[in-house]
ZADO-1210 file (C-alpha; in nm, 4 decimals, padded with zeros to 6 digits):
<atoms>
<atom x="08.2255" y="21.7208" z="09.6590" code="MET" pos="1"/>
<atom x="08.1398" y="21.3825" z="09.5122" code="ILE" pos="2"/>
<atom x="08.3016" y="21.2930" z="09.1785" code="GLU" pos="3"/>
<atom x="08.2102" y="20.9932" z="08.9636" code="LEU" pos="4"/>
<atom x="08.4237" y="20.9033" z="08.6622" code="ALA" pos="5"/>
<atom x="08.3131" y="20.6238" z="08.4285" code="GLY" pos="6"/>
<atom x="08.1454" y="20.4367" z="08.7143" code="LEU" pos="7"/>
<atom x="08.0190" y="20.0963" z="08.6002" code="THR" pos="8"/>
<atom x="07.8699" y="19.8019" z="08.7863" code="LYS" pos="9"/>
<atom x="07.7707" y="19.4684" z="08.6348" code="ARG" pos="10"/>
<atom x="07.5972" y="19.1757" z="08.8044" code="PHE" pos="11"/>
<atom x="07.6646" y="18.8865" z="08.5702" code="GLY" pos="12"/>
<atom x="07.5180" y="18.9879" z="08.2333" code="THR" pos="13"/>
<atom x="07.3161" y="19.2711" z="08.3900" code="LYS" pos="14"/>
<atom x="07.4674" y="19.6214" z="08.3737" code="THR" pos="15"/>
<atom x="07.3156" y="19.8138" z="08.6660" code="ALA" pos="16"/>
<atom x="07.5329" y="20.1257" z="08.6282" code="VAL" pos="17"/>
<atom x="07.6786" y="20.2161" z="08.2907" code="ASP" pos="18"/>
<atom x="07.9767" y="20.4553" z="08.2726" code="HIS" pos="19"/>
<atom x="07.8308" y="20.7250" z="08.4978" code="LEU" pos="20"/>
<atom x="08.0282" y="21.0485" z="08.5243" code="SER" pos="21"/>
<atom x="07.9054" y="21.3525" z="08.7175" code="PHE" pos="22"/>
<atom x="07.9892" y="21.5781" z="09.0117" code="GLN" pos="23"/>
<atom x="07.7807" y="21.6612" z="09.3180" code="VAL" pos="24"/>
<atom x="07.8856" y="22.0070" z="09.4307" code="ARG" pos="25"/>
<atom x="07.8688" y="22.1601" z="09.7780" code="PRO" pos="26"/>
<atom x="07.6299" y="22.4374" z="09.8733" code="GLY" pos="27"/>
<atom x="07.3201" y="22.3028" z="09.6937" code="VAL" pos="28"/>
<atom x="07.0784" y="22.0133" z="09.7393" code="VAL" pos="29"/>
<atom x="07.1288" y="21.7758" z="09.4453" code="THR" pos="30"/>
<atom x="06.8397" y="21.5425" z="09.3680" code="GLY" pos="31"/>
<atom x="06.9032" y="21.1962" z="09.2270" code="PHE" pos="32"/>
<atom x="06.6172" y="21.0700" z="09.0088" code="LEU" pos="33"/>
<atom x="06.5480" y="20.7695" z="08.7919" code="GLY" pos="34"/>
<atom x="06.2787" y="20.5060" z="08.7296" code="PRO" pos="35"/>
<atom x="06.2720" y="20.1955" z="08.9450" code="ASN" pos="36"/>
<atom x="06.5644" y="19.9778" z="08.8431" code="GLY" pos="37"/>
<atom x="06.7658" y="20.2700" z="08.7053" code="ALA" pos="38"/>
<atom x="07.0647" y="20.1903" z="08.9292" code="GLY" pos="39"/>
<atom x="07.0280" y="20.4663" z="09.1897" code="LYS" pos="40"/>
<atom x="07.0748" y="20.2470" z="09.4970" code="SER" pos="41"/>
<atom x="07.3698" y="20.0646" z="09.3423" code="THR" pos="42"/>
<atom x="07.5329" y="20.3984" z="09.2589" code="THR" pos="43"/>
<atom x="07.4911" y="20.5233" z="09.6161" code="MET" pos="44"/>
<atom x="07.6264" y="20.1976" z="09.7563" code="ARG" pos="45"/>
<atom x="07.9371" y="20.2314" z="09.5397" code="MET" pos="46"/>
<atom x="07.9837" y="20.5856" z="09.6674" code="MET" pos="47"/>
<atom x="08.0058" y="20.4361" z="10.0172" code="LEU" pos="48"/>
<atom x="08.2302" y="20.1443" z="09.9254" code="GLY" pos="49"/>
<atom x="07.9509" y="19.8924" z="09.9949" code="LEU" pos="50"/>
<atom x="07.9599" y="19.7649" z="09.6358" code="ASP" pos="51"/>
<atom x="08.2779" y="19.7418" z="09.4297" code="HIS" pos="52"/>
<atom x="08.2646" y="19.9070" z="09.0859" code="PRO" pos="53"/>
<atom x="08.3326" y="19.6863" z="08.7871" code="THR" pos="54"/>
<atom x="08.5212" y="19.9881" z="08.6533" code="SER" pos="55"/>
<atom x="08.5452" y="20.3607" z="08.7111" code="GLY" pos="56"/>
<atom x="08.6010" y="20.5585" z="09.0297" code="THR" pos="57"/>
<atom x="08.4186" y="20.7501" z="09.3023" code="VAL" pos="58"/>
<atom x="08.5930" y="21.0235" z="09.4996" code="ARG" pos="59"/>
<atom x="08.4619" y="21.1936" z="09.8121" code="ILE" pos="60"/>
<atom x="08.6447" y="21.5229" z="09.8550" code="ASP" pos="61"/>
<atom x="08.9261" y="21.3738" z="09.6500" code="GLY" pos="62"/>
<atom x="08.9464" y="21.0395" z="09.8327" code="LYS" pos="63"/>
<atom x="08.8001" y="20.6926" z="09.7915" code="HIS" pos="64"/>
<atom x="08.5654" y="20.5957" z="10.0751" code="TYR" pos="65"/>
<atom x="08.7990" y="20.3173" z="10.1888" code="ARG" pos="66"/>
<atom x="09.0824" y="20.5693" z="10.2280" code="GLU" pos="67"/>
<atom x="08.8913" y="20.7541" z="10.5006" code="LEU" pos="68"/>
<atom x="09.0221" y="20.6533" z="10.8438" code="ALA" pos="69"/>
<atom x="08.7089" y="20.7809" z="11.0209" code="GLU" pos="70"/>
<atom x="08.4452" y="20.7798" z="10.7474" code="PRO" pos="71"/>
<atom x="08.1548" y="20.9114" z="10.9569" code="LEU" pos="72"/>
<atom x="08.3467" y="21.2362" z="11.0094" code="ARG" pos="73"/>
<atom x="08.3621" y="21.2834" z="10.6325" code="ASN" pos="74"/>
<atom x="08.0416" y="21.1364" z="10.4918" code="ILE" pos="75"/>
<atom x="07.7078" y="21.0500" z="10.6470" code="GLY" pos="76"/>
<atom x="07.4479" y="20.8322" z="10.4802" code="ALA" pos="77"/>
<atom x="07.0922" y="20.7154" z="10.5195" code="LEU" pos="78"/>
<atom x="07.0419" y="20.4113" z="10.2970" code="LEU" pos="79"/>
<atom x="06.8257" y="20.1803" z="10.5062" code="GLU" pos="80"/>
<atom x="06.7043" y="20.3172" z="10.8367" code="ALA" pos="81"/>
<atom x="06.5915" y="19.9736" z="10.9570" code="ARG" pos="82"/>
<atom x="06.9497" y="19.8432" z="10.9554" code="SER" pos="83"/>
<atom x="07.0045" y="19.9558" z="11.3149" code="MET" pos="84"/>
<atom x="07.0610" y="19.6802" z="11.5739" code="HIS" pos="85"/>
<atom x="06.7102" y="19.6017" z="11.7060" code="PRO" pos="86"/>
<atom x="06.8321" y="19.4846" z="12.0475" code="GLY" pos="87"/>
<atom x="07.0216" y="19.8004" z="12.1409" code="ARG" pos="88"/>
<atom x="06.8646" y="20.1270" z="12.2464" code="SER" pos="89"/>
<atom x="06.8649" y="20.4162" z="12.0041" code="ALA" pos="90"/>
<atom x="07.1292" y="20.5824" z="12.2188" code="TYR" pos="91"/>
<atom x="07.3552" y="20.2772" z="12.2265" code="ASN" pos="92"/>
<atom x="07.3227" y="20.2216" z="11.8525" code="ASN" pos="93"/>
<atom x="07.4600" y="20.5699" z="11.7937" code="LEU" pos="94"/>
<atom x="07.7156" y="20.5366" z="12.0732" code="LEU" pos="95"/>
<atom x="07.8692" y="20.2313" z="11.9036" code="CYS" pos="96"/>
<atom x="07.9000" y="20.4275" z="11.5810" code="LEU" pos="97"/>
<atom x="08.0480" y="20.7245" z="11.7632" code="ALA" pos="98"/>
<atom x="08.3095" y="20.5151" z="11.9421" code="GLN" pos="99"/>
<atom x="08.4158" y="20.3436" z="11.6185" code="SER" pos="100"/>
<atom x="08.4918" y="20.6843" z="11.4643" code="ASN" pos="101"/>
<atom x="08.6286" y="20.8677" z="11.7724" code="ARG" pos="102"/>
<atom x="08.3241" y="21.0945" z="11.7902" code="ILE" pos="103"/>
<atom x="08.2580" y="21.2446" z="12.1375" code="PRO" pos="104"/>
<atom x="07.9702" y="21.0817" z="12.3271" code="GLU" pos="105"/>
<atom x="07.8001" y="21.4198" z="12.3780" code="ARG" pos="106"/>
<atom x="07.7319" y="21.4221" z="12.0040" code="ARG" pos="107"/>
<atom x="07.4935" y="21.1249" z="12.0452" code="VAL" pos="108"/>
<atom x="07.2561" y="21.3259" z="12.2599" code="GLY" pos="109"/>
<atom x="07.2874" y="21.6270" z="12.0302" code="GLU" pos="110"/>
<atom x="07.1764" y="21.4437" z="11.7168" code="VAL" pos="111"/>
<atom x="06.8974" y="21.2568" z="11.8975" code="LEU" pos="112"/>
<atom x="06.7585" y="21.5904" z="12.0148" code="ASP" pos="113"/>
<atom x="06.8057" y="21.7362" z="11.6667" code="LEU" pos="114"/>
<atom x="06.5894" y="21.4681" z="11.5038" code="VAL" pos="115"/>
<atom x="06.3298" y="21.4733" z="11.7824" code="GLY" pos="116"/>
<atom x="06.4153" y="21.1405" z="11.9469" code="LEU" pos="117"/>
<atom x="06.5700" y="21.2666" z="12.2692" code="GLY" pos="118"/>
<atom x="06.2716" y="21.1497" z="12.4751" code="ALA" pos="119"/>
<atom x="06.2952" y="20.7910" z="12.3415" code="VAL" pos="120"/>
<atom x="06.6749" y="20.7576" z="12.3428" code="ALA" pos="121"/>
<atom x="06.6634" y="20.4554" z="12.5745" code="LYS" pos="122"/>
<atom x="06.4042" y="20.2687" z="12.3692" code="ARG" pos="123"/>
<atom x="06.5001" y="19.9947" z="12.1226" code="LYS" pos="124"/>
<atom x="06.4457" y="20.0610" z="11.7506" code="PRO" pos="125"/>
<atom x="06.2520" y="19.7366" z="11.7061" code="LYS" pos="126"/>
<atom x="05.9577" y="19.9148" z="11.8686" code="GLY" pos="127"/>
<atom x="05.9878" y="20.2293" z="11.6560" code="PHE" pos="128"/>
<atom x="05.7433" y="20.3321" z="11.3890" code="SER" pos="129"/>
<atom x="05.8777" y="20.3684" z="11.0356" code="MET" pos="130"/>
<atom x="05.8988" y="20.7443" z="11.0775" code="GLY" pos="131"/>
<atom x="06.0927" y="20.7141" z="11.4028" code="MET" pos="132"/>
<atom x="06.3267" y="20.4680" z="11.2346" code="GLY" pos="133"/>
<atom x="06.3891" y="20.7223" z="10.9572" code="GLN" pos="134"/>
<atom x="06.4713" y="20.9879" z="11.2146" code="ARG" pos="135"/>
<atom x="06.7175" y="20.7547" z="11.3865" code="LEU" pos="136"/>
<atom x="06.8830" y="20.6808" z="11.0517" code="GLY" pos="137"/>
<atom x="06.9164" y="21.0544" z="10.9855" code="ILE" pos="138"/>
<atom x="07.0679" y="21.0991" z="11.3321" code="ALA" pos="139"/>
<atom x="07.3294" y="20.8366" z="11.2444" code="ALA" pos="140"/>
<atom x="07.4100" y="21.0169" z="10.9197" code="ALA" pos="141"/>
<atom x="07.4597" y="21.3456" z="11.1075" code="LEU" pos="142"/>
<atom x="07.6580" y="21.1913" z="11.3930" code="LEU" pos="143"/>
<atom x="08.0068" y="21.2799" z="11.2669" code="GLY" pos="144"/>
<atom x="07.9052" y="21.6311" z="11.1536" code="ASP" pos="145"/>
<atom x="08.0194" y="21.5357" z="10.7996" code="PRO" pos="146"/>
<atom x="08.0693" y="21.7678" z="10.5037" code="ARG" pos="147"/>
<atom x="07.9050" y="21.5197" z="10.2639" code="VAL" pos="148"/>
<atom x="07.5617" y="21.3625" z="10.3188" code="LEU" pos="149"/>
<atom x="07.3734" y="21.0991" z="10.1166" code="LEU" pos="150"/>
<atom x="07.0019" y="21.0383" z="10.1742" code="PHE" pos="151"/>
<atom x="06.8073" y="20.7599" z="10.0021" code="ASP" pos="152"/>
<atom x="06.4303" y="20.8135" z="10.0379" code="GLU" pos="153"/>
<atom x="06.4688" y="21.0202" z="10.3570" code="PRO" pos="154"/>
<atom x="06.0991" y="21.1032" z="10.4013" code="VAL" pos="155"/>
<atom x="05.9692" y="20.7438" z="10.3895" code="ASN" pos="156"/>
<atom x="05.7203" y="20.6929" z="10.6698" code="GLY" pos="157"/>
<atom x="05.7272" y="21.0528" z="10.7883" code="LEU" pos="158"/>
<atom x="05.4146" y="21.2577" z="10.8547" code="ASP" pos="159"/>
<atom x="05.3713" y="21.6031" z="10.6943" code="PRO" pos="160"/>
<atom x="05.5510" y="21.7751" z="10.9821" code="GLU" pos="161"/>
<atom x="05.8420" y="21.5324" z="10.9500" code="GLY" pos="162"/>
<atom x="05.8614" y="21.5800" z="10.5731" code="ILE" pos="163"/>
<atom x="05.8708" y="21.9574" z="10.6206" code="HIS" pos="164"/>
<atom x="06.1442" y="21.9178" z="10.8810" code="TRP" pos="165"/>
<atom x="06.3609" y="21.6985" z="10.6548" code="VAL" pos="166"/>
<atom x="06.3205" y="21.9439" z="10.3674" code="ARG" pos="167"/>
<atom x="06.4329" y="22.2373" z="10.5812" code="ASN" pos="168"/>
<atom x="06.7156" y="22.0317" z="10.7328" code="LEU" pos="169"/>
<atom x="06.8643" y="21.9490" z="10.3926" code="MET" pos="170"/>
<atom x="06.8357" y="22.3096" z="10.2769" code="LYS" pos="171"/>
<atom x="07.0022" y="22.4314" z="10.5959" code="ALA" pos="172"/>
<atom x="07.2868" y="22.1802" z="10.5623" code="LEU" pos="173"/>
<atom x="07.3455" y="22.2860" z="10.2011" code="ALA" pos="174"/>
<atom x="07.3432" y="22.6522" z="10.3068" code="ALA" pos="175"/>
<atom x="07.6341" y="22.5691" z="10.5397" code="GLU" pos="176"/>
<atom x="07.8354" y="22.4634" z="10.2333" code="GLY" pos="177"/>
<atom x="07.7882" y="22.0888" z="10.2692" code="ARG" pos="178"/>
<atom x="07.7395" y="21.8468" z="09.9802" code="THR" pos="179"/>
<atom x="07.3840" y="21.7065" z="09.9915" code="ILE" pos="180"/>
<atom x="07.2800" y="21.4213" z="09.7585" code="PHE" pos="181"/>
<atom x="06.9239" y="21.2916" z="09.7957" code="VAL" pos="182"/>
<atom x="06.7262" y="21.0251" z="09.6110" code="SER" pos="183"/>
<atom x="06.3464" y="21.0166" z="09.6301" code="SER" pos="184"/>
<atom x="06.0425" y="20.8970" z="09.4373" code="HIS" pos="185"/>
<atom x="05.8299" y="21.1816" z="09.5746" code="LEU" pos="186"/>
<atom x="05.8504" y="21.4281" z="09.2868" code="MET" pos="187"/>
<atom x="05.6474" y="21.6991" z="09.4563" code="SER" pos="188"/>
<atom x="05.8840" y="21.6947" z="09.7517" code="GLU" pos="189"/>
<atom x="06.1942" y="21.6851" z="09.5342" code="MET" pos="190"/>
<atom x="06.0667" y="21.9891" z="09.3460" code="ALA" pos="191"/>
<atom x="06.0509" y="22.1804" z="09.6755" code="LEU" pos="192"/>
<atom x="06.3891" y="22.0596" z="09.8005" code="THR" pos="193"/>
<atom x="06.6453" y="22.0159" z="09.5229" code="ALA" pos="194"/>
<atom x="06.8310" y="22.2920" z="09.3393" code="ASP" pos="195"/>
<atom x="07.0107" y="22.0636" z="09.0934" code="HIS" pos="196"/>
<atom x="06.9183" y="21.7273" z="08.9406" code="LEU" pos="197"/>
<atom x="07.1048" y="21.4170" z="08.8325" code="ILE" pos="198"/>
<atom x="06.8733" y="21.1873" z="08.6345" code="VAL" pos="199"/>
<atom x="06.9646" y="20.8354" z="08.5250" code="ILE" pos="200"/>
<atom x="06.7829" y="20.5641" z="08.3323" code="GLY" pos="201"/>
<atom x="06.8927" y="20.2035" z="08.2804" code="GLN" pos="202"/>
<atom x="07.2200" y="20.2939" z="08.4494" code="GLY" pos="203"/>
<atom x="07.3038" y="20.5786" z="08.2101" code="LYS" pos="204"/>
<atom x="07.3184" y="20.9513" z="08.2737" code="LEU" pos="205"/>
<atom x="07.0163" y="21.1291" z="08.1222" code="LEU" pos="206"/>
<atom x="07.0446" y="21.4777" z="08.2727" code="ALA" pos="207"/>
<atom x="07.2772" y="21.6867" z="08.4878" code="ASP" pos="208"/>
<atom x="07.1160" y="22.0286" z="08.5194" code="THR" pos="209"/>
<atom x="06.9323" y="22.2757" z="08.7408" code="SER" pos="210"/>
<atom x="06.5764" y="22.2039" z="08.8507" code="MET" pos="211"/>
<atom x="06.4362" y="22.4970" z="08.6508" code="ALA" pos="212"/>
<atom x="06.6252" y="22.4060" z="08.3333" code="GLU" pos="213"/>
<atom x="06.5231" y="22.0394" z="08.3584" code="PHE" pos="214"/>
<atom x="06.1531" y="22.1287" z="08.3720" code="ILE" pos="215"/>
<atom x="06.1926" y="22.3845" z="08.0942" code="HIS" pos="216"/>
<atom x="06.3689" y="22.1411" z="07.8595" code="GLN" pos="217"/>
<atom x="06.1405" y="21.8439" z="07.9189" code="ASN" pos="218"/>
<atom x="05.7920" y="21.9874" z="07.9346" code="SER" pos="219"/>
<atom x="05.5506" y="22.2260" z="07.7706" code="ARG" pos="220"/>
<atom x="05.4895" y="22.5753" z="07.9098" code="SER" pos="221"/>
<atom x="05.2096" y="22.7901" z="07.7729" code="TYR" pos="222"/>
<atom x="04.9719" y="23.0764" z="07.8507" code="VAL" pos="223"/>
<atom x="04.6089" y="22.9894" z="07.9240" code="ARG" pos="224"/>
<atom x="04.3297" y="23.2370" z="07.8420" code="LEU" pos="225"/>
<atom x="03.9544" y="23.2579" z="07.8859" code="ARG" pos="226"/>
<atom x="03.7424" y="23.5372" z="07.7424" code="SER" pos="227"/>
<atom x="03.3745" y="23.6075" z="07.6668" code="PRO" pos="228"/>
<atom x="03.5015" y="23.7035" z="07.3193" code="GLU" pos="229"/>
<atom x="03.7046" y="23.3963" z="07.2178" code="PRO" pos="230"/>
<atom x="03.6791" y="23.4533" z="06.8417" code="VAL" pos="231"/>
<atom x="03.8041" y="23.8136" z="06.8594" code="ARG" pos="232"/>
<atom x="04.0753" y="23.7073" z="07.1040" code="LEU" pos="233"/>
<atom x="04.1986" y="23.4299" z="06.8793" code="ARG" pos="234"/>
<atom x="04.2056" y="23.6622" z="06.5785" code="GLU" pos="235"/>
<atom x="04.4019" y="23.9245" z="06.7731" code="ALA" pos="236"/>
<atom x="04.6574" y="23.6735" z="06.8941" code="LEU" pos="237"/>
<atom x="04.6996" y="23.5184" z="06.5504" code="THR" pos="238"/>
<atom x="04.7407" y="23.8631" z="06.3955" code="ALA" pos="239"/>
<atom x="05.0124" y="23.9270" z="06.6525" code="GLY" pos="240"/>
<atom x="05.2081" y="23.6277" z="06.5224" code="GLY" pos="241"/>
<atom x="05.1267" y="23.3877" z="06.8075" code="LEU" pos="242"/>
<atom x="05.0415" y="23.0176" z="06.7753" code="ALA" pos="243"/>
<atom x="04.7013" y="22.9585" z="06.9331" code="VAL" pos="244"/>
<atom x="04.5402" y="22.6254" z="07.0155" code="ALA" pos="245"/>
<atom x="04.1964" y="22.5574" z="07.1573" code="GLU" pos="246"/>
<atom x="04.1826" y="22.3772" z="07.4874" code="GLY" pos="247"/>
<atom x="03.8865" y="22.2277" z="07.6766" code="PRO" pos="248"/>
<atom x="03.5756" y="22.4378" z="07.7488" code="ASP" pos="249"/>
<atom x="03.6706" y="22.7134" z="07.5079" code="GLY" pos="250"/>
<atom x="04.0024" y="22.7899" z="07.6713" code="VAL" pos="251"/>
<atom x="04.2792" y="22.9186" z="07.4439" code="LEU" pos="252"/>
<atom x="04.6397" y="22.8063" z="07.4838" code="GLU" pos="253"/>
<atom x="04.9339" y="23.0065" z="07.3501" code="VAL" pos="254"/>
<atom x="05.2813" y="22.8550" z="07.3229" code="ASP" pos="255"/>
<atom x="05.6041" y="23.0533" z="07.3064" code="GLY" pos="256"/>
<atom x="05.4762" y="23.3742" z="07.4626" code="ALA" pos="257"/>
<atom x="05.4722" y="23.5437" z="07.8014" code="SER" pos="258"/>
<atom x="05.1617" y="23.6498" z="07.9941" code="THR" pos="259"/>
<atom x="05.2715" y="24.0117" z="07.9492" code="GLU" pos="260"/>
<atom x="05.2902" y="23.9756" z="07.5705" code="GLN" pos="261"/>
<atom x="04.9529" y="23.8043" z="07.5458" code="VAL" pos="262"/>
<atom x="04.7856" y="24.0476" z="07.7862" code="GLY" pos="263"/>
<atom x="04.9167" y="24.3475" z="07.5947" code="ASP" pos="264"/>
<atom x="04.7766" y="24.2140" z="07.2654" code="LEU" pos="265"/>
<atom x="04.4342" y="24.1553" z="07.4210" code="ALA" pos="266"/>
<atom x="04.4378" y="24.4936" z="07.5930" code="GLY" pos="267"/>
<atom x="04.5271" y="24.6767" z="07.2729" code="ALA" pos="268"/>
<atom x="04.2071" y="24.5379" z="07.1154" code="GLN" pos="269"/>
<atom x="03.9945" y="24.6093" z="07.4222" code="GLY" pos="270"/>
<atom x="03.9201" y="24.2391" z="07.4744" code="ILE" pos="271"/>
<atom x="03.8005" y="24.1336" z="07.8182" code="THR" pos="272"/>
<atom x="03.9927" y="23.8469" z="07.9795" code="LEU" pos="273"/>
<atom x="03.8503" y="23.6250" z="08.2515" code="HIS" pos="274"/>
<atom x="04.1738" y="23.4300" z="08.2855" code="GLU" pos="275"/>
<atom x="04.5356" y="23.4953" z="08.1952" code="LEU" pos="276"/>
<atom x="04.7747" y="23.2482" z="08.3535" code="SER" pos="277"/>
<atom x="05.1115" y="23.0903" z="08.2865" code="ALA" pos="278"/>
<atom x="05.0980" y="22.7110" z="08.2854" code="GLN" pos="279"/>
<atom x="05.4155" y="22.5240" z="08.3653" code="ARG" pos="280"/>
<atom x="05.4611" y="22.1515" z="08.3934" code="ALA" pos="281"/>
<atom x="05.5452" y="21.9886" z="08.7236" code="SER" pos="282"/>
<atom x="05.8707" y="21.8063" z="08.7906" code="LEU" pos="283"/>
<atom x="05.6755" y="21.4802" z="08.7705" code="GLU" pos="284"/>
<atom x="05.5515" y="21.5590" z="08.4183" code="GLU" pos="285"/>
<atom x="05.8996" y="21.6606" z="08.3050" code="ALA" pos="286"/>
<atom x="06.0491" y="21.3473" z="08.4626" code="PHE" pos="287"/>
<atom x="05.7968" y="21.1201" z="08.2901" code="MET" pos="288"/>
<atom x="05.8733" y="21.2857" z="07.9576" code="GLN" pos="289"/>
<atom x="06.2504" y="21.2526" z="08.0039" code="MET" pos="290"/>
<atom x="06.2512" y="20.8905" z="08.1234" code="THR" pos="291"/>
<atom x="05.9715" y="20.7457" z="07.9061" code="ALA" pos="292"/>
<atom x="06.2188" y="20.5410" z="07.7041" code="GLY" pos="293"/>
<atom x="06.4188" y="20.4256" z="08.0066" code="ALA" pos="294"/>
<atom x="06.1420" y="20.2575" z="08.2073" code="VAL" pos="295"/>
<atom x="06.2153" y="19.8867" z="08.2257" code="GLU" pos="296"/>
<atom x="05.8772" y="19.7648" z="08.3517" code="TYR" pos="297"/>
<atom x="05.5499" y="19.9127" z="08.2243" code="HIS" pos="298"/>
<atom x="05.2162" y="19.8383" z="08.3889" code="ALA" pos="299"/>
<atom x="04.9114" y="19.8047" z="08.1617" code="HIS" pos="300"/>
<atom x="04.5450" y="19.8699" z="08.2220" code="HIS" pos="301"/>
<atom x="04.3351" y="19.5576" z="08.2116" code="GLY" pos="302"/>
<atom x="04.1154" y="19.3248" z="08.4108" code="SER" pos="303"/>
<atom x="04.2197" y="19.2205" z="08.7577" code="ALA" pos="304"/>
<atom x="04.2414" y="18.8604" z="08.6425" code="ALA" pos="305"/>
<atom x="04.4601" y="18.9401" z="08.3427" code="GLY" pos="306"/>
<atom x="04.8410" y="18.9366" z="08.3317" code="PRO" pos="307"/>
<atom x="05.0174" y="19.2356" z="08.4799" code="VAL" pos="308"/>
<atom x="05.3680" y="19.3715" z="08.4479" code="ALA" pos="309"/>
<atom x="05.6198" y="19.3258" z="08.7247" code="ALA" pos="310"/>
<atom x="05.5766" y="19.5811" z="09.0023" code="GLY" pos="311"/>
<atom x="05.8193" y="19.8531" z="09.1092" code="PRO" pos="312"/>
<atom x="05.9820" y="19.6381" z="09.3765" code="ASP" pos="313"/>
<atom x="06.0585" y="19.3657" z="09.1280" code="ALA" pos="314"/>
<atom x="06.2006" y="19.6259" z="08.8933" code="ALA" pos="315"/>
<atom x="06.4287" y="19.7643" z="09.1588" code="GLY" pos="316"/>
<atom x="06.5619" y="19.4230" z="09.2570" code="GLN" pos="317"/>
<atom x="06.6148" y="19.3166" z="08.8983" code="ALA" pos="318"/>
<atom x="06.8210" y="19.6235" z="08.8213" code="ALA" pos="319"/>
<atom x="07.0383" y="19.6134" z="09.1265" code="ASP" pos="320"/>
<atom x="07.0978" y="19.2422" z="09.0912" code="GLY" pos="321"/>
<atom x="07.1063" y="19.1729" z="09.4613" code="ALA" pos="322"/>
<atom x="06.8894" y="19.1996" z="09.7669" code="GLU" pos="323"/>
<atom x="06.9143" y="19.5321" z="09.9489" code="PRO" pos="324"/>
<atom x="07.1699" y="19.5324" z="10.2241" code="ARG" pos="325"/>
<atom x="07.2175" y="19.7799" z="10.5059" code="GLY" pos="326"/>
<atom x="07.5169" y="20.0129" z="10.5305" code="PRO" pos="327"/>
<atom x="07.8330" y="19.8476" z="10.6606" code="ARG" pos="328"/>
<atom x="07.8681" y="20.0911" z="10.9492" code="TRP" pos="329"/>
<atom x="07.5255" y="19.9974" z="11.0871" code="SER" pos="330"/>
<atom x="07.6587" y="19.6596" z="11.1983" code="LYS" pos="331"/>
<atom x="07.9614" y="19.7867" z="11.3912" code="GLU" pos="332"/>
<atom x="07.9852" y="19.7512" z="11.7643" code="GLY" pos="333"/>
</atoms>
């Protein structure tokens, strides 16, 4: 389990993380969401002891990261896959990590095979594609067979097969009772992977809830209907006490009702339906609704020559207050 209590980080006058308190429980995949510059990377770095909190605490299974004698046996992390030593082979990069944490050498080959890099174990990471680099970073995170795993944008650079593999890997690890905490900007993938969500904006906690409840609370769900008898259908629904709105192309939209309820009302009047479907918002739509007031940099439509808002990368750097740095363990050996 990961426990944050009042976690705060300031860079000069900039507050990147503002009194965050939440728990990441074992047995489920917990997604970590927030707009660019929300403080996600800084929070994860503090979990690993790479940044010192201004105030507050982080506990990993009851201990601070710096209290762990062999940290890779307790917590594995993928923060920046490209932080591996470019002049060492993939195998030797992992071997150095293994030796620093008294992990048996056989484990190096096991994790390389697990992530699909066994055939290129002797190659140097400087020649790897981005996807291969991600796989090597995941291998490093898994090296100590830890009970707690942190992944920051784990599917960057991966092809569809690789994305599917990462998704199933995280679900399988959670099913073993491990604590899985993953940050990603790919909402469609997060919706397929995470069971629980932690959402932050401008360093503050916005939501700590299940995936289903988050979408339900932050988006509109309705029943969509099409019929060759739209007037009769609308009258029947209104008479049944339902709120009906007209959508595009003559479609009717009913809020606050189930498909069964709407279908029964139409059927009782003998009204033909060409469509009866439940419409639910995506995670992306719910996320945009929740975080609309917490986005620090807004782009605006306009001419190419006109002024534009700062891009996502600038937003991320401004919030974290420092250039990204690789995990400390990646430089050992």
